[in-house]
C-alpha positions in Angstrom: 0.0 0.0 0.0 1.4 3.4 -1.0 1.7 5.8 1.9 2.7 9.5 2.2 5.5 10.6 4.4 3.4 13.5 5.7 -0.3 13.7 6.4 -2.1 17.1 7.0 -5.5 18.5 7.5 -6.1 18.6 3.8 -6.1 14.7 3.8 -9.3 14.8 5.9 -11.3 17.6 4.3 -15.0 17.0 4.7 -14.6 13.9 6.7 -16.8 13.7 9.8 -15.5 11.6 12.8 -18.4 9.9 14.5 -18.5 9.1 18.2 -17.3 5.6 19.3 -20.1 3.0 19.5 -22.1 4.7 16.7 -22.6 3.8 13.1 -20.4 3.0 11.2 -18.3 2.2 14.2 -14.9 3.4 12.9 -13.9 4.3 16.4 -15.1 1.1 18.1 -18.1 -1.1 18.7 -18.7 0.2 22.2 -18.9 3.9 23.4 -16.6 3.2 26.3 -14.4 0.5 24.8 -11.7 -0.5 27.3 -12.4 2.2 29.9 -14.8 -0.1 31.7 -13.2 -3.5 30.8 -10.1 -4.3 28.9 -10.0 -6.8 26.0 -10.2 -10.5 26.7 -6.7 -12.0 27.0 -6.4 -15.3 25.2 -3.3 -17.5 24.8 -3.7 -19.9 21.9 -2.5 -23.2 23.3 -2.7 -27.0 22.9 -0.3 -29.8 22.4 0.2 -33.5 22.9 -2.7 -35.3 24.6 -5.7 -33.9 26.4 -4.1 -34.2 29.9 -1.0 -32.2 28.9 -3.1 -29.4 27.3 -5.5 -29.3 30.3 -2.5 -28.7 32.6 -1.3 -25.8 30.3 -4.8 -24.2 30.2 -5.2 -24.4 34.0 -1.7 -22.9 34.4 -2.5 -20.0 32.0 -5.8 -19.4 33.8 -4.0 -19.2 37.1 -1.7 -16.6 35.6 -4.5 -14.3 34.5 -5.8 -15.2 31.0 -9.5 -14.4 30.8 -10.4 -16.8 27.9 -9.2 -20.2 26.7 -8.1 -20.6 23.1 -7.7 -24.2 22.0 -5.3 -25.3 19.3 -6.0 -28.7 17.7 -3.6 -31.1 16.0 -3.7 -31.6 12.2 -5.5 -35.0 12.3 -8.3 -33.4 14.4 -8.5 -30.5 12.0 -8.7 -32.9 9.0 -11.3 -35.2 10.5 -9.0 -38.2 11.3 -8.9 -40.0 14.6 -5.6 -40.4 16.3 -5.4 -44.1 15.3 -5.9 -43.4 11.6 -2.9 -44.3 9.3 -2.7 -40.7 8.0 -2.4 -39.4 11.6 0.8 -41.3 12.3 3.5 -38.9 13.4 1.2 -35.9 13.6 -0.8 -36.7 16.8 -0.5 -33.8 19.2 2.2 -32.1 17.2 0.7 -28.7 16.5 -2.2 -28.8 18.9 -4.1 -31.1 21.2 -5.5 -34.4 19.8 -9.2 -34.7 20.2 -10.9 -37.8 18.8 -13.6 -38.5 21.3 -15.9 -37.1 24.0 -13.5 -38.6 26.6 -10.7 -36.5 25.2 -12.7 -33.3 25.4 -13.7 -34.2 29.0 -10.1 -34.5 30.0 -9.2 -31.2 28.2 -11.9 -29.3 30.1 -11.3 -31.0 33.5 -11.8 -28.6 36.3 -12.4 -25.7 34.0 -15.6 -23.8 34.8 -17.5 -23.7 31.5 -20.1 -21.4 32.9 -17.5 -18.8 33.7 -14.7 -19.2 31.1 -15.1 -18.0 27.5 -13.6 -20.6 25.1 -12.3 -20.1 21.5 -11.7 -23.1 19.4 -9.7 -22.8 16.2 -11.3 -25.5 14.1 -13.1 -25.3 10.8 -14.0 -28.4 8.7 -14.8 -30.4 11.8 -16.1 -27.4 13.8 -19.6 -28.8 14.2 -18.2 -32.0 15.8 -15.9 -30.2 18.2 -18.6 -27.8 19.3 -20.8 -30.9 20.0 -18.0 -32.4 22.1 -17.9 -29.2 24.1 -21.7 -29.0 24.5 -21.8 -32.7 25.5 -19.2 -32.0 28.3 -21.4 -29.2 29.5 -24.5 -31.5 29.4 -22.7 -34.1 31.4 -21.4 -31.7 34.0 -24.7 -29.9 34.5 -23.8 -26.6 32.8 -26.7 -25.1 31.0 -26.2 -24.5 27.3 -27.3 -20.9 27.6 -24.4 -20.3 30.0 -21.8 -21.3 27.4 -19.7 -18.5 26.0 -17.1 -18.6 23.3 -16.3 -18.8 19.6 -15.9 -21.6 17.1 -13.9 -20.6 14.1 -16.0 -22.5 11.6 -14.7 -20.5 8.7 -14.3 -23.0 5.9 -13.9 -20.6 3.0 -10.5 -19.3 4.1 -9.3 -22.9 4.3 -9.7 -23.2 0.5 -8.1 -19.7 0.0 -5.1 -19.9 2.4 -4.8 -22.8 4.8 -5.9 -26.1 3.5 -7.5 -28.0 6.4 -10.8 -28.7 4.5 -12.5 -32.0 4.3 -15.7 -31.6 2.3 -16.3 -29.6 -0.9 -17.3 -25.9 -0.6 -21.0 -26.2 -1.1 -21.8 -28.9 1.6 -19.2 -27.2 3.9 -21.2 -23.9 3.6 -24.3 -25.8 4.4 -22.8 -27.3 7.6 -21.6 -23.8 8.6 -25.2 -22.5 8.4 -26.4 -25.6 10.3 -24.4 -24.3 13.3 -25.9 -20.8 12.9 -29.4 -22.3 13.1 -28.7 -24.7 15.9 -26.9 -22.2 18.2 -29.5 -19.5 17.7 -31.9 -21.7 19.7 -29.6 -24.0 21.8 -26.4 -22.0 22.6 -27.5 -18.3 22.2 -24.4 -16.7 23.6 -22.0 -18.7 21.4 -20.3 -16.9 18.5 -21.0 -19.3 15.7 -18.2 -18.3 13.4 -14.9 -16.4 13.5 -14.5 -15.1 9.9 -10.8 -15.2 9.6 -8.3 -13.0 7.8 -5.5 -14.2 10.0 -4.5 -17.1 7.9 -5.0 -15.1 4.7 -2.4 -12.7 5.9 -0.1 -15.5 7.2 -0.2 -16.9 3.6 1.2 -13.6 2.3 -1.7 -11.3 1.5 -1.5 -7.5 1.8 -3.5 -5.7 4.5 -6.1 -4.6 1.9 -6.5 -8.2 0.6 -6.9 -9.4 4.2 -9.8 -7.0 4.7 -11.4 -7.6 1.3 -11.2 -11.4 1.3 -12.3 -11.7 4.9 -15.3 -9.5 4.4 -16.2 -11.1 1.1 -16.2 -14.5 2.9 -18.4 -12.9 5.6 -20.9 -11.7 3.1 -21.0 -15.2 1.5 -21.9 -16.7 4.9 -24.5 -14.1 5.4 -26.1 -14.8 2.1 -26.0 -18.6 2.7 -27.8 -18.2 6.0 -30.4 -15.9 4.4 -30.9 -18.5 1.6 -31.4 -21.0 4.3 -34.4 -19.0 5.6 -32.8 -17.3 8.6 -33.3 -13.6 9.1 -30.3 -11.3 9.3 -31.0 -10.4 13.0 -31.2 -14.2 13.8 -27.5 -14.7 13.3 -25.6 -11.6 12.4 -25.2 -10.4 16.1 -23.2 -13.6 16.8 -20.8 -13.3 13.8 -17.2 -12.5 14.9 -14.0 -11.9 13.0 -10.3 -12.8 13.4 -7.5 -10.7 12.1 -3.8 -10.7 11.9 -1.6 -8.0 13.4 1.4 -7.4 11.2 4.4 -5.1 11.6 3.3 -1.9 9.9 2.0 -0.2 13.1 -0.2 2.6 11.8 -1.4 0.6 8.8 -2.6 -2.2 11.1 -4.5 0.2 13.3 -6.1 1.8 10.3 -6.9 -1.7 8.9 -9.0 -2.6 11.9 -10.9 0.7 11.8 -11.5 0.4 8.0 -12.7 -3.2 8.3 -15.2 -2.3 11.1 -16.5 0.6 9.1 -16.8 -1.2 5.8 -18.6 -4.2 7.3 -21.2 -2.0 9.0 -21.8 -0.1 5.8 -22.1 -3.2 3.6 -24.6 -4.9 6.0 -26.6 -1.7 6.3 -26.7 -1.1 2.6 -27.6 -4.7 1.6 -29.8 -6.0 4.5 -31.1 -3.1 6.6 -31.1 -5.0 9.9 -33.3 -3.9 12.7 -30.9 -4.9 15.5 -27.9 -2.5 15.6 -25.7 -5.5 16.9 -26.1 -7.0 13.4 -23.8 -4.3 12.1 -21.0 -4.8 14.5 -17.6 -6.2 13.4 -16.4 -7.7 16.7 -12.9 -9.2 16.3 -10.2 -11.2 17.9 -6.6 -10.3 16.9 -3.5 -12.4 17.0 0.0 -11.2 16.5 1.6 -12.4 13.3 3.4 -15.7 13.4 4.9 -15.1 10.0 6.8 -12.1 11.3 8.7 -14.1 13.9 12.2 -15.1 13.2 14.2 -18.3 14.4 17.4 -16.3 15.2 17.8 -13.7 17.9 14.4 -14.8 19.2 14.3 -12.2 21.9 13.7 -9.6 19.1 10.3 -11.3 18.6 9.3 -9.9 22.0 9.6 -6.4 20.5 7.6 -7.4 17.4 4.8 -9.0 19.5 4.6 -6.0 21.8 4.2 -3.5 18.9 1.6 -5.8 17.3 -0.4 -6.2 20.5 -0.3 -2.4 20.9 -1.7 -1.9 17.4 -4.5 -4.4 18.1 -5.4 -2.5 21.3 -5.3 0.9 19.5 -7.4 -0.6 16.7 -10.1 -1.7 19.1 -9.9 -5.5 19.3 -12.3 -7.4 21.5 -9.8 -10.1 22.4 -6.1 -10.5 21.7 -3.6 -13.4 21.6 0.1 -12.6 21.8 2.5 -15.1 20.1 5.4 -16.4 22.1 9.0 -15.5 21.2 10.0 -19.1 20.3 7.2 -20.0 17.9 9.4 -19.8 14.9 11.2 -22.8 16.3 8.3 -24.9 17.6 5.4 -24.9 20.1 5.8 -22.3 22.8 7.4 -23.4 26.1 5.6 -22.5 29.3 8.0 -19.8 30.1 7.6 -18.1 26.7 3.8 -18.4 26.8 3.8 -16.7 30.2 6.0 -13.8 28.9 3.6 -13.4 26.0 0.7 -13.1 28.4 2.6 -10.7 30.6 3.1 -8.5 27.5 -0.6 -8.1 27.2 -1.0 -7.4 30.9 1.7 -4.7 30.9 0.0 -2.9 28.0 -3.5 -3.3 29.5 -2.5 -2.2 33.1 0.6 0.0 32.8 0.4 2.0 29.6 -2.9 3.8 30.4 -3.9 3.4 26.8 -7.2 1.7 27.8 -8.3 4.8 29.7 -8.9 6.7 26.4 -11.3 5.6 23.8 -9.8 5.4 20.3 -6.8 7.6 21.3 -5.5 7.9 17.6 -8.9 9.0 16.3 -8.5 12.2 14.3 -4.9 11.6 13.5 -4.3 12.8 9.9 -2.3 9.7 9.1 -4.5 7.1 10.7 -7.7 8.6 9.4 -6.3 8.9 5.8 -5.0 5.3 5.9 -8.4 4.1 7.2 -10.1 5.8 4.3 -7.7 4.3 1.7 -8.0 0.8 3.1 -11.8 1.0 3.2 -11.9 2.3 -0.4 -9.5 -0.3 -1.9 -11.0 -3.2 0.0 -14.5 -2.3 -1.2 -13.2 -2.2 -4.8 -11.7 -5.7 -4.4 -14.9 -7.1 -2.9 -16.8 -5.7 -5.9 -14.3 -7.4 -8.2 -14.9 -10.7 -6.5 -18.7 -10.3 -6.9 -18.3 -9.3 -10.5 -16.4 -12.6 -11.1 -19.3 -14.7 -9.7 -18.6 -14.6 -6.0 -16.2 -16.1 -3.5 -16.8 -19.8 -4.1 -16.5 -19.4 -7.9 -13.2 -17.4 -7.4 -11.9 -20.1 -5.0 -12.5 -22.8 -7.5 -10.7 -20.8 -10.1 -7.8 -20.1 -7.7 -8.2 -16.3 -8.1 -7.7 -15.3 -4.5 -4.9 -17.8 -4.1 -3.1 -16.3 -7.0 -3.2 -12.8 -5.7 -1.9 -13.9 -2.3 0.9 -15.8 -4.0 1.9 -12.7 -5.9 1.9 -10.5 -2.8 3.8 -13.1 -0.8 6.5 -13.3 -3.5 6.9 -9.5 -3.6 7.2 -9.4 0.2 9.8 -12.1 0.2 11.8 -10.4 -2.6 11.8 -7.2 -0.6 13.4 -9.1 2.3 15.9 -10.9 0.2 16.9 -7.6 -1.6 17.0 -5.8 1.7 14.4 -3.3 0.7 12.6 -4.4 3.8 14.8 -4.7 6.9 14.1 -7.6 9.3 16.3 -7.0 12.4 18.4 -10.1 13.1 17.4 -11.9 9.9 18.7 -9.9 6.9 20.4 -7.1 8.9 22.1 -6.6 12.3 23.0 -10.3 12.3 25.2 -11.9 14.9 26.4 -15.4 15.7 24.1 -17.1 18.2 25.6 -17.8 21.6 22.9 -20.0 22.9 19.9 -22.1 21.7 16.6 -21.4 23.4 14.8 -24.4 24.9 12.2 -25.9 22.5 9.1 -27.8 23.6 9.2 -31.3 22.3 6.4 -33.8 22.1 7.2 -37.2 23.6 6.5 -39.9 21.0 4.9 -42.1 23.7 2.0 -39.6 23.9 0.8 -40.7 20.5 1.0 -44.4 21.5 -0.9 -43.8 24.7 -3.5 -41.7 22.9 -4.1 -44.4 20.3 -4.4 -47.1 23.0 -6.9 -45.1 25.0 -8.9 -44.4 21.9 -9.1 -48.1 21.1 -10.4 -48.8 24.6 -13.0 -46.0 24.3 -14.3 -47.5 21.1 -14.4 -51.0 22.5 -16.3 -50.1 25.6 -19.3 -48.3 24.0 -22.7 -49.5 23.0 -21.9 -50.6 19.5 -25.5 -51.0 18.3 -26.5 -47.5 19.5 -23.3 -46.0 18.0 -24.0 -47.6 14.6 -27.7 -46.6 14.7 -26.9 -43.0 15.3 -24.3 -42.9 12.5 -27.0 -44.3 10.1 -29.3 -41.5 11.2 -26.5 -39.0 10.5 -25.9 -40.4 7.0 -29.7 -40.2 6.3 -29.9 -36.7 7.6 -27.0 -35.6 5.4 -28.6 -37.2 2.3 -31.9 -35.5 3.0 -30.4 -32.1 3.7 -31.5 -31.8 7.3 -29.6 -29.8 10.0 -26.7 -32.1 11.0 -25.8 -30.6 14.4 -28.5 -32.3 16.5 -27.7 -35.7 15.0 -23.9 -35.1 15.4 -24.5 -34.2 19.1 -26.5 -37.4 19.5 -23.6 -39.3 17.9 -21.2 -37.7 20.3 -23.3 -38.8 23.3 -23.4 -42.3 21.8 -19.5 -42.2 21.8 -19.0 -42.0 18.1 -15.6 -40.5 17.4 -14.6 -37.5 15.3 -13.2 -39.7 12.5 -16.2 -41.9 12.4 -18.6 -38.9 12.2 -16.4 -37.4 9.4 -16.3 -40.7 7.5 -20.0 -41.0 7.7 -20.5 -37.5 6.1 -17.8 -38.3 3.5 -20.0 -41.1 2.2 -22.5 -38.4 1.2 -20.3 -35.4 0.4 -17.0 -36.9 -0.6 -13.6 -35.5 0.4 -12.5 -32.3 -1.5 -9.5 -32.3 -3.8 -8.7 -29.0 -5.5 
């Protein structure tokens, strides 16, 4: 994005700056923002088996996090049980392995589900994981209307940037709206989707592309829900978003403000909702993993601090700060604690939360906000002129633009047009190697053995009967979530539920 070196009053001629908490919400979704309560502090975590992850979650809660954020391993994300041949060597590697209701019960052991907000980064198998979560609440006597949290459930960005899809786009969109419909009545305070630009940016997009592709995906989900027969105010207030926080400090602040304003305008222009909450772009922000470097890792603390500060100044509702060692592997407990302390210092020592939108009115920030909004809108209109998000995905259009942007960014680094401290400039010989969290191979073996026992000890007839019901419901086009929940209570596993749906939908290959 082209930027000027000097911004003046002329850059904002005729532009009115509305009050925070009023349409189009440029300055924040709430009038008081953090002056009454700071953002929710989440630390994305999960590794190994359920017991190991539960210990980490309880430790982080004891240290002051105010919301859980669960990372799942690749087999779980791809719909494979831990004992599947394709899961070998990947169990518990980049997140916690969850194959069964028993696994979820262990993960959530001694965690008060009626008091803790939980975010789950899961997409193609989101309905199954949420059903595991609800089933634990059912078994422990926690009312469903007390459950608070977010399920990512954003399958479109998986085709664009990340790759953990299972089913083709059309049935995947249908399952997404199944969750909208189910949660409206059964889990009313649950955010049914976190429409994610984070992974789009991690794949190499520009800030403008991150906003445009994310909001275009969001509009696609909105239209799918409306086509399903839902009303805009039935589900839009529970939509949430998830953005990256990259290194360009002022651009990132402007990006959040532009996204919030553009979303409110698009929803108002197209759907005229009656509930003002349907216009709100509420978002979680995570510092950029792709900006972390594997050498001079302590410099990553500075990057994460600036990125967290940008998220706060941009009005995030919750924030995750990456650990300094994540370019090397999963974060150690010490590094995760330092990342949390970074948020706490900004929240409680900087006094930034005592002023609502403190950069509002800045010539530079306001001009950048206007530019990002304008360019992102043009890109959304281009997508729609080409036939919409799904058609563009199938043609590889968004993927191609991201690849071009990623290449240009990398060339800037390699040609030293973009300085990365410690990586391509200011280098030095490393004097020590930081500790790296390693996953004991025996965890996979123990997880597989426990899963086999779980499968062997269930009521096999009941389990098979419910899976037959699920296949029938998928074939007939019914809402799958109630039947998936029934299967979970019958001790069907994640892999078995996924395989049942594969019989109807197939497994997507681009």
